[in-house]
KEVO-103068 format. One record per residue (C-alpha): x, y, z. Coordinates in pm, whole numbers. Layout:
residues N
node px=X py=Y pz=Z $
...
//
This chain:
residues 212
node px=3830 py=4785 pz=4344 $
node px=3903 py=4549 pz=4053 $
node px=4190 py=4308 pz=4136 $
node px=4178 py=4113 pz=3801 $
node px=4512 py=4110 pz=3619 $
node px=4511 py=4320 pz=3309 $
node px=4650 py=4035 pz=3094 $
node px=4323 py=3829 pz=3145 $
node px=4106 py=4090 pz=2978 $
node px=3888 py=3918 pz=2715 $
node px=3960 py=4005 pz=2354 $
node px=3714 py=4018 pz=2065 $
node px=3545 py=3686 pz=1969 $
node px=3704 py=3518 pz=1666 $
node px=3453 py=3418 pz=1393 $
node px=3479 py=3173 pz=1103 $
node px=3702 py=3268 pz=816 $
node px=3573 py=3248 pz=459 $
node px=3794 py=2945 pz=390 $
node px=3658 py=2760 pz=696 $
node px=3300 py=2829 pz=589 $
node px=3365 py=2705 pz=235 $
node px=3528 py=2386 pz=366 $
node px=3237 py=2323 pz=607 $
node px=2976 py=2375 pz=337 $
node px=3170 py=2145 pz=105 $
node px=3172 py=1869 pz=369 $
node px=2796 py=1908 pz=423 $
node px=2731 py=1885 pz=48 $
node px=2948 py=1573 pz=18 $
node px=2771 py=1410 pz=313 $
node px=2431 py=1492 pz=163 $
node px=2543 py=1333 pz=-162 $
node px=2606 py=1005 pz=18 $
node px=2296 py=1020 pz=239 $
node px=2036 py=1128 pz=-21 $
node px=2047 py=807 pz=-232 $
node px=2015 py=596 pz=82 $
node px=1713 py=796 pz=202 $
node px=1556 py=781 pz=-145 $
node px=1602 py=403 pz=-154 $
node px=1430 py=368 pz=184 $
node px=1121 py=546 pz=47 $
node px=1134 py=339 pz=-273 $
node px=1161 py=19 pz=-71 $
node px=848 py=115 pz=122 $
node px=627 py=165 pz=-185 $
node px=520 py=-195 pz=-233 $
node px=469 py=-236 pz=143 $
node px=249 py=75 pz=143 $
node px=51 py=-59 pz=-154 $
node px=-6 py=-387 pz=32 $
node px=-114 py=-187 pz=336 $
node px=-386 py=-15 pz=127 $
node px=-535 py=-352 pz=31 $
node px=-505 py=-506 pz=378 $
node px=-654 py=-198 pz=546 $
node px=-954 py=-212 pz=312 $
node px=-1010 py=-581 pz=394 $
node px=-981 py=-514 pz=768 $
node px=-1226 py=-222 pz=749 $
node px=-1474 py=-431 pz=552 $
node px=-1439 py=-712 pz=804 $
node px=-1484 py=-486 pz=1107 $
node px=-1782 py=-302 pz=956 $
node px=-1954 py=-628 pz=860 $
node px=-1913 py=-779 pz=1206 $
node px=-2001 py=-470 pz=1410 $
node px=-2288 py=-341 pz=1194 $
node px=-2414 py=-682 pz=1083 $
node px=-2419 py=-540 pz=732 $
node px=-2231 py=-714 pz=455 $
node px=-1938 py=-534 pz=292 $
node px=-1728 py=-620 pz=-11 $
node px=-1379 py=-524 pz=-123 $
node px=-1385 py=-454 pz=-497 $
node px=-1059 py=-479 pz=-693 $
node px=-979 py=-251 pz=-984 $
node px=-656 py=-198 pz=-1176 $
node px=-556 py=114 pz=-982 $
node px=-668 py=-2 pz=-640 $
node px=-960 py=-113 pz=-426 $
node px=-1303 py=19 pz=-322 $
node px=-1520 py=-63 pz=-25 $
node px=-1886 py=-146 pz=-94 $
node px=-2164 py=-158 pz=167 $
node px=-2447 py=-393 pz=78 $
node px=-2810 py=-278 pz=121 $
node px=-2970 py=-340 pz=460 $
node px=-3319 py=-231 pz=561 $
node px=-3369 py=127 pz=450 $
node px=-2998 py=167 pz=377 $
node px=-2960 py=134 pz=-2 $
node px=-2590 py=59 pz=35 $
node px=-2322 py=197 pz=-191 $
node px=-1951 py=263 pz=-219 $
node px=-1779 py=411 pz=83 $
node px=-1532 py=681 pz=-12 $
node px=-1333 py=686 pz=-332 $
node px=-1096 py=447 pz=-498 $
node px=-803 py=364 pz=-272 $
node px=-511 py=387 pz=-510 $
node px=-213 py=158 pz=-460 $
node px=11 py=430 pz=-607 $
node px=110 py=717 pz=-381 $
node px=137 py=952 pz=-680 $
node px=-15 py=979 pz=-1027 $
node px=290 py=799 pz=-1167 $
node px=199 py=430 pz=-1191 $
node px=510 py=273 pz=-1040 $
node px=310 py=3 pz=-861 $
node px=104 py=-272 pz=-1021 $
node px=-49 py=-590 pz=-892 $
node px=-168 py=-922 pz=-1025 $
node px=-426 py=-1156 pz=-871 $
node px=-333 py=-1524 pz=-879 $
node px=-656 py=-1584 pz=-683 $
node px=-844 py=-1461 pz=-991 $
node px=-590 py=-1601 pz=-1238 $
node px=-535 py=-1249 pz=-1370 $
node px=-228 py=-1046 pz=-1451 $
node px=-217 py=-667 pz=-1420 $
node px=-322 py=-610 pz=-1782 $
node px=-629 py=-829 pz=-1729 $
node px=-759 py=-639 pz=-1426 $
node px=-1064 py=-420 pz=-1494 $
node px=-1030 py=-45 pz=-1528 $
node px=-1390 py=6 pz=-1412 $
node px=-1692 py=-186 pz=-1294 $
node px=-1889 py=-392 pz=-1542 $
node px=-2196 py=-177 pz=-1467 $
node px=-2003 py=136 pz=-1566 $
node px=-1893 py=-28 pz=-1890 $
node px=-2260 py=-98 pz=-1963 $
node px=-2345 py=267 pz=-1900 $
node px=-2499 py=216 pz=-1556 $
node px=-2427 py=435 pz=-1254 $
node px=-2186 py=286 pz=-1004 $
node px=-2432 py=399 pz=-734 $
node px=-2656 py=117 pz=-854 $
node px=-2374 py=-136 pz=-857 $
node px=-2449 py=-496 pz=-777 $
node px=-2186 py=-770 pz=-801 $
node px=-2176 py=-870 pz=-1166 $
node px=-1993 py=-1132 pz=-1365 $
node px=-1654 py=-988 pz=-1454 $
node px=-1621 py=-778 pz=-1137 $
node px=-1352 py=-882 pz=-892 $
node px=-1457 py=-868 pz=-528 $
node px=-1445 py=-1041 pz=-191 $
node px=-1756 py=-1065 pz=23 $
node px=-1724 py=-1051 pz=402 $
node px=-1960 py=-1274 pz=598 $
node px=-2129 py=-1167 pz=923 $
node px=-1879 py=-1368 pz=1128 $
node px=-1585 py=-1189 pz=963 $
node px=-1487 py=-1474 pz=733 $
node px=-1438 py=-1425 pz=360 $
node px=-1654 py=-1562 pz=82 $
node px=-1415 py=-1594 pz=-211 $
node px=-1700 py=-1655 pz=-458 $
node px=-1537 py=-1727 pz=-795 $
node px=-1191 py=-1638 pz=-664 $
node px=-949 py=-1904 pz=-544 $
node px=-795 py=-1895 pz=-200 $
node px=-430 py=-1959 pz=-285 $
node px=-285 py=-2207 pz=-28 $
node px=-124 py=-2018 pz=259 $
node px=172 py=-2257 pz=277 $
node px=316 py=-2084 pz=-29 $
node px=304 py=-1755 pz=161 $
node px=422 py=-1897 pz=494 $
node px=753 py=-2032 pz=361 $
node px=1070 py=-1829 pz=401 $
node px=1105 py=-1675 pz=153 $
node px=741 py=-1685 pz=31 $
node px=676 py=-1786 pz=-329 $
node px=306 py=-1721 pz=-369 $
node px=2 py=-1533 pz=-247 $
node px=-350 py=-1428 pz=-336 $
node px=-214 py=-1097 pz=-467 $
node px=133 py=-1008 pz=-594 $
node px=238 py=-643 pz=-583 $
node px=535 py=-525 pz=-790 $
node px=724 py=-201 pz=-845 $
node px=862 py=-99 pz=-1180 $
node px=1238 py=-152 pz=-1190 $
node px=1245 py=-352 pz=-865 $
node px=1334 py=-721 pz=-850 $
node px=1137 py=-765 pz=-528 $
node px=765 py=-832 pz=-501 $
node px=518 py=-823 pz=-214 $
node px=298 py=-1129 pz=-164 $
node px=-39 py=-1073 pz=3 $
node px=-211 py=-1366 pz=169 $
node px=-587 py=-1336 pz=230 $
node px=-711 py=-1608 pz=459 $
node px=-1067 py=-1739 pz=466 $
node px=-1080 py=-1625 pz=830 $
node px=-1074 py=-1265 pz=705 $
node px=-717 py=-1198 pz=814 $
node px=-459 py=-1077 pz=564 $
node px=-83 py=-1031 pz=572 $
node px=204 py=-941 pz=341 $
node px=569 py=-1034 pz=291 $
node px=837 py=-899 pz=56 $
node px=1071 py=-1132 pz=-129 $
node px=1278 py=-1155 pz=-444 $
node px=1076 py=-1225 pz=-757 $
node px=1044 py=-1599 pz=-809 $
node px=1221 py=-1729 pz=-1116 $
node px=1036 py=-1929 pz=-1381 $
//
């Protein structure tokens, strides 16, 4: 026997009205309008850090490979990014490892870098290797005058060759005002300084562009 009072019988569930749905969607759209620019700026702010990471990762890989394999490696700098070169050893003829590591995440060149350690601005950086300009295959590349590269020694230290090791005290200040590389983003007042130490370690810091 059912002793529940008849007045407690559940009625049909009440859904959203059209007006309530329109208001809710409107609130979501307004919120997205405020959030989207902030999220976009976060990704934009990370571009120069990501570009610095490409360079630092290449240096670290060259350092680790040189030390563990006892085979010299070089980091070669080109306008669009860096390449890793393995020097010949024994029967290994050497050669480039992988492709060019672009500092731009997309085909749009938003990121550029200059090299105070080579006394070169972005427009002065080479598009290709000197050997390629002379019509030679990059598979037969040897360090040539006009190429920009860092050699890693067997103990993991860096041989700057013709490049200059910019004093680290400029990088270590807060905010930094110098580095071996300077990475910039079009339309951004900030820059990312990259310090490459003779020990083979490298680091980066972001700061406002120094005024002349």
